[in-house]
C-alpha positions in Angstrom: 137.4 23.6 162.9 135.4 26.5 163.9 137.5 28.5 161.9 136.6 27.0 158.6 132.4 26.9 159.4 132.8 30.4 159.7 134.8 31.2 156.6 132.3 28.8 154.8 129.3 31.0 156.7 130.9 34.2 155.0 131.2 32.6 151.3 127.1 31.5 151.6 126.2 34.7 153.1 128.2 36.8 150.2 126.7 34.4 147.7 123.5 35.2 148.6 123.9 38.7 148.5 125.7 38.5 145.3 122.6 36.3 143.9 119.9 39.0 145.8 121.9 41.6 143.6 121.8 40.0 140.4 118.4 39.3 140.8 117.7 42.9 142.1 119.6 44.2 138.8 117.7 42.3 136.7 114.2 43.0 138.0 115.0 47.0 137.5 116.0 46.4 134.2 112.6 44.5 133.1 111.3 47.8 134.9 113.2 50.1 132.8 112.9 47.7 129.6 109.0 47.5 130.5 109.3 51.1 131.0 111.0 51.8 127.7 108.8 49.2 126.0 105.5 51.0 127.3 106.7 54.5 126.5 107.6 54.1 123.3 104.3 52.0 122.5 102.5 54.9 123.5 104.7 57.4 121.3 103.7 55.1 118.6 100.3 54.9 118.9 100.5 59.4 119.4 102.7 59.1 116.3 100.1 57.1 114.4 97.4 59.9 115.0 99.5 62.8 114.5 101.6 62.3 112.1 104.5 63.6 114.3 107.8 62.8 113.3 109.2 63.5 116.8 107.4 61.2 118.3 107.8 58.5 115.8 111.9 58.7 116.2 112.0 58.3 119.7 109.3 55.7 119.9 112.1 54.0 117.8 114.8 55.0 119.8 113.7 53.7 122.8 113.2 50.5 121.2 114.7 50.0 118.5 113.8 46.5 117.6 109.8 47.3 118.0 107.8 46.4 115.0 105.5 48.4 116.1 107.7 51.8 116.7 109.1 51.3 113.5 105.8 50.4 111.6 104.3 54.2 112.9 107.6 55.8 111.5 107.3 54.3 108.3 103.2 55.6 108.7 104.2 59.5 109.5 107.2 59.0 106.6 104.3 57.6 104.1 102.1 60.5 105.4 105.1 63.2 104.6 105.1 62.0 101.0 108.6 60.2 101.6 107.7 56.3 100.2 111.2 55.8 100.0 111.7 56.3 103.8 108.6 54.3 104.7 109.6 51.4 102.8 112.8 51.3 105.1 110.7 51.4 107.9 108.6 48.8 106.8 111.2 46.8 106.0 112.1 47.0 109.2 109.1 46.1 111.5 108.2 43.2 108.5 111.8 41.8 109.6 111.0 41.8 112.9 107.7 40.2 112.5 108.1 38.6 109.4 104.5 36.7 110.0 102.4 39.9 109.6 100.8 40.0 106.6 99.7 43.8 106.9 103.2 44.6 107.1 104.7 43.2 104.3 101.6 44.1 102.2 102.2 48.2 103.5 105.4 47.5 102.1 104.6 46.4 99.3 102.8 49.5 98.7 105.3 52.3 100.1 107.8 50.3 97.7 105.7 50.2 94.4 105.2 53.8 95.3 108.6 54.9 95.3 109.5 53.1 92.0 110.6 49.8 93.3 108.4 47.6 91.5 110.5 44.3 91.6 110.6 44.6 95.5 107.2 45.7 96.0 106.4 42.4 93.9 108.5 40.6 96.2 107.5 42.4 99.6 103.8 41.0 98.3 104.6 37.5 97.8 105.8 37.6 101.1 102.3 38.3 102.0 100.1 36.2 99.5 101.6 32.2 101.9 100.5 34.4 105.9 96.9 34.6 104.4 96.2 32.6 101.3 92.3 32.6 101.5 92.2 36.4 102.0 91.2 38.5 99.3 93.4 41.3 100.2 97.2 39.9 99.4 95.9 38.4 96.2 94.1 41.9 94.9 97.0 43.6 96.1 99.8 41.4 94.5 97.2 40.9 91.1 97.2 45.3 90.7 101.3 45.3 91.5 101.6 42.6 88.8 99.3 44.2 86.5 100.9 47.2 86.6 104.1 45.4 85.9 103.4 44.3 83.1 102.3 40.5 84.1 98.9 40.4 82.8 98.4 36.7 82.8 99.8 36.2 86.7 98.3 39.4 87.9 94.9 38.2 86.9 95.1 34.7 88.1 95.4 36.3 91.9 92.7 38.6 90.8 90.8 36.0 90.4 91.9 34.4 93.5 90.7 37.6 95.3 87.2 37.3 93.9 87.4 33.8 94.7 87.7 34.7 98.7 85.4 37.8 98.7 83.0 37.7 95.2 81.9 40.8 95.6 85.5 42.3 94.4 84.5 40.3 90.9 82.8 43.2 89.4 85.8 45.5 90.1 87.8 42.5 88.7 85.6 42.3 85.3 86.6 46.4 85.4 89.9 45.8 85.4 89.7 44.0 82.4 87.7 45.3 80.3 89.6 48.6 81.0 93.1 46.4 80.1 91.5 45.4 76.6 89.5 47.7 75.8 86.8 45.9 75.9 87.9 42.4 73.6 86.0 39.7 74.1 88.7 36.9 74.3 90.6 38.8 76.6 87.8 39.4 79.4 87.0 35.8 79.1 90.7 34.3 79.8 91.2 37.5 82.2 88.0 36.2 84.3 88.1 32.1 83.7 84.5 31.9 84.9 84.2 28.2 86.2 81.0 28.0 88.0 77.3 29.0 87.0 77.3 31.4 89.5 80.8 33.4 88.1 79.2 33.1 84.3 76.2 34.8 85.7 78.0 37.5 87.6 80.3 38.2 84.0 77.2 38.3 81.9 75.0 40.8 84.0 78.0 42.9 84.2 78.7 43.1 80.9 74.8 43.5 79.8 74.6 46.9 81.9 77.9 48.0 81.0 76.3 48.1 77.4 79.1 45.5 76.1 76.2 42.8 74.9 79.0 41.7 72.0 81.1 40.7 75.2 78.1 39.1 77.1 77.1 36.6 74.3 80.9 35.4 73.1 81.3 34.7 77.2 78.1 32.7 76.6 78.6 31.0 73.9 82.7 30.6 74.2 81.3 28.5 77.7 80.6 25.2 76.0 77.2 24.6 78.2 79.2 26.0 81.6 77.4 28.9 81.3 73.5 28.9 83.1 70.4 29.2 80.8 69.4 32.3 82.7 72.4 33.5 80.8 70.7 32.3 77.3 67.5 33.9 78.4 68.8 37.2 79.3 70.9 37.3 76.4 68.4 36.8 73.8 66.2 39.3 75.6 69.0 41.7 75.5 69.6 40.6 71.6 66.0 40.9 70.6 65.8 44.5 72.6 68.6 45.5 70.4 66.8 44.6 67.5 69.2 42.1 66.5 66.1 39.0 65.7 69.0 36.9 63.6 71.2 36.7 66.2 68.7 36.4 69.4 67.1 33.8 67.4 70.6 31.7 66.7 71.1 32.1 70.6 67.1 30.7 71.5 67.2 28.1 68.9 70.5 26.8 70.4 70.1 23.1 71.7 66.6 23.4 70.8 65.1 20.7 68.1 62.5 20.8 65.3 62.6 25.0 65.3 62.9 26.2 61.9 63.4 30.5 61.1 60.6 32.0 59.9 58.0 29.4 60.8 55.4 30.1 63.5 57.0 27.7 66.8 54.3 25.3 68.0 51.5 26.7 65.7 49.1 24.4 67.1 49.7 24.9 70.5 50.1 21.3 71.3 53.1 21.8 73.9 53.1 23.1 77.6 55.6 26.0 77.7 57.4 28.8 79.2 55.0 31.6 78.1 57.5 34.5 80.2 60.7 33.0 78.2 62.1 35.6 76.1 62.3 34.8 72.4 60.6 32.8 69.8 57.8 31.2 71.2 54.8 31.7 71.9 54.9 34.3 75.0 52.3 36.4 77.4 52.6 39.1 79.6 54.7 39.5 82.4 51.9 40.7 84.7 48.9 38.7 83.4 45.3 40.9 84.9 41.6 40.1 83.1 42.5 36.2 81.2 43.8 32.8 82.0 45.5 30.5 79.3 45.4 27.1 79.0 45.8 23.9 76.8 42.3 22.5 76.0 42.3 18.9 74.6 38.2 19.3 74.0 37.5 19.3 70.3 40.8 21.3 69.2 40.5 22.0 65.5 43.6 20.2 64.7 46.1 17.7 67.0 45.9 17.5 70.3 44.6 20.4 72.2 43.8 24.4 71.3 44.8 27.0 73.2 42.1 28.4 75.5 41.7 31.7 76.4 39.0 32.7 79.4 38.3 36.2 79.4 37.2 37.5 83.4 37.5 41.4 83.7 39.7 43.8 83.2 42.8 43.6 80.7 44.9 46.4 79.1 43.4 46.3 75.3 47.2 47.3 74.4 49.0 44.6 75.4 48.8 41.3 73.4 47.2 38.1 75.7 49.6 35.9 73.3 52.1 36.9 71.1 54.7 35.2 69.0 58.2 37.2 67.2 59.4 35.4 64.2 61.9 35.9 61.5 60.5 37.3 58.1 62.0 38.5 54.8 62.6 42.3 54.9 60.2 43.6 52.0 58.4 40.0 51.3 54.7 39.6 50.7 53.2 37.6 53.7 49.8 35.6 54.9 49.0 35.0 58.2 46.6 31.9 58.1 44.6 30.9 61.3 41.6 29.0 63.3 39.8 30.1 66.3 36.2 30.0 67.9 34.1 32.1 70.5 32.0 31.9 72.8 29.9 34.8 75.2 32.1 37.4 74.9 31.2 40.1 75.9 33.4 44.1 75.9 33.4 47.1 74.3 36.8 45.6 72.6 36.5 42.5 71.0 39.8 40.3 70.2 41.8 40.1 67.0 45.4 39.1 65.7 47.4 41.4 64.7 51.3 41.5 62.7 53.4 44.2 64.0 56.7 44.8 62.8 59.5 44.1 64.9 61.9 47.4 64.6 59.6 50.1 64.1 56.6 48.7 66.3 53.6 50.2 63.6 51.2 47.9 62.1 51.2 45.7 59.8 48.0 44.0 59.0 45.5 42.4 61.0 42.6 39.9 60.9 38.9 41.0 61.5 37.2 41.4 65.0 36.7 38.4 65.7 33.1 37.8 66.9 31.4 37.3 70.1 29.9 33.9 69.5 30.8 32.0 66.3 29.1 28.8 66.8 31.9 26.5 65.9 36.0 26.9 64.3 36.2 29.5 61.7 39.3 30.0 59.3 40.1 33.9 58.9 43.6 35.4 57.0 45.1 38.9 56.1 48.0 39.7 54.2 50.7 42.0 54.5 54.2 43.5 53.8 57.1 43.0 56.4 58.6 46.4 55.5 62.2 46.9 56.6 62.1 44.5 59.6 63.8 40.9 59.7 60.8 40.1 62.8 57.4 40.2 63.1 55.4 40.1 66.0 51.8 38.2 65.8 49.9 39.3 68.7 46.4 38.3 70.0 45.0 41.3 71.7 42.0 43.3 71.4 40.3 46.5 69.8 40.9 50.0 71.7 38.1 50.8 74.2 36.3 53.7 74.7 36.2 55.0 78.6 38.7 54.4 81.4 38.1 50.9 81.9 37.4 48.3 79.5 36.7 44.8 81.1 35.9 41.9 78.3 34.2 38.6 80.0 33.9 35.2 77.7 36.0 32.5 76.2 38.5 32.0 72.9 39.8 29.3 71.4 42.8 29.2 68.6 44.9 26.9 66.9 46.5 26.3 63.9 48.1 29.7 63.3 50.6 30.0 59.7 52.6 32.7 58.4 53.6 32.1 54.8 55.6 33.6 52.4 53.5 34.7 49.1 
């Protein structure tokens, strides 16, 4: 009985010793592996900074399954112009950590550099679902696809990149322009703007780089989805380039009652935006020295007339109010209007002039309006349109002597008509 108890006690001691030894060995192995991993991490970090291949090799030898070690060695090989070797290392890193988007994108980059386009596309496709709302994966995949000839799918990915990061949109537009040689239809199809902001960005970019035809095409093809600011901006650009008929067509789109070749709102019957570019009444951007209003008291005809209150210094060379009108080149025209004045005091009296829209030369002018007319008076003058297809009819002042030329008083204008004789 005592012998059996001694045997059992000895057995338990052996088991405890064996367990302790196993635990000790495991602990030592853990310390060793931790030390190897830590040292490998230090070597990897050093290799990434110094591009020292021996350190990168040592890191991989210490921890062959470490994604960080393989990534570091891949970076060194890429820097040493060995994209194929870098691709092998990045692939090992990506297999070790397959949910890391950066590893797949790095693999895609060096695979393309090594000539493996299909492999680059495959790697980039692995990255996209790992970060679907980030711009960079879509951007890199889109560029690889474009270079591989997959144009439609490439621009689809680039559009997704721009949706994630709108600051990328100008770069996408630039790619579409250069890829197509400036083909407006291709650019519109490649970008596929789907919001007023996207249309505005695209239009602004195209005008900035001088492709006005493409900007107008995109606006016309938008089916009303582009904002009105694009219509205004394109109209202003067309006028600045002296493309008056195209500008009028764009300006008049959606309007009713406008007819090319006649004055718009000749009787000043409607409130309007006097800053809108186009073929309606306009005033200077910075109004100084006068105030404009519609006056329903004693109009010559209709409901109202234009009233101008002069109250100080204004630039005689700048129009108080003007309108651009389409005309036939080399034709004879007559401008008729009615006006009345009251208590005007100035060294440069107001008048109405016709200016060539193309050359900005004076085509004709009315007599100076008097200081006080004692009621409505009729005025008219004839002019030849010259080579331009548009003339600007402006109320402005005679030039003055001296550095300043203030004007005070009131003027009313009504019933402005332009007629081809």
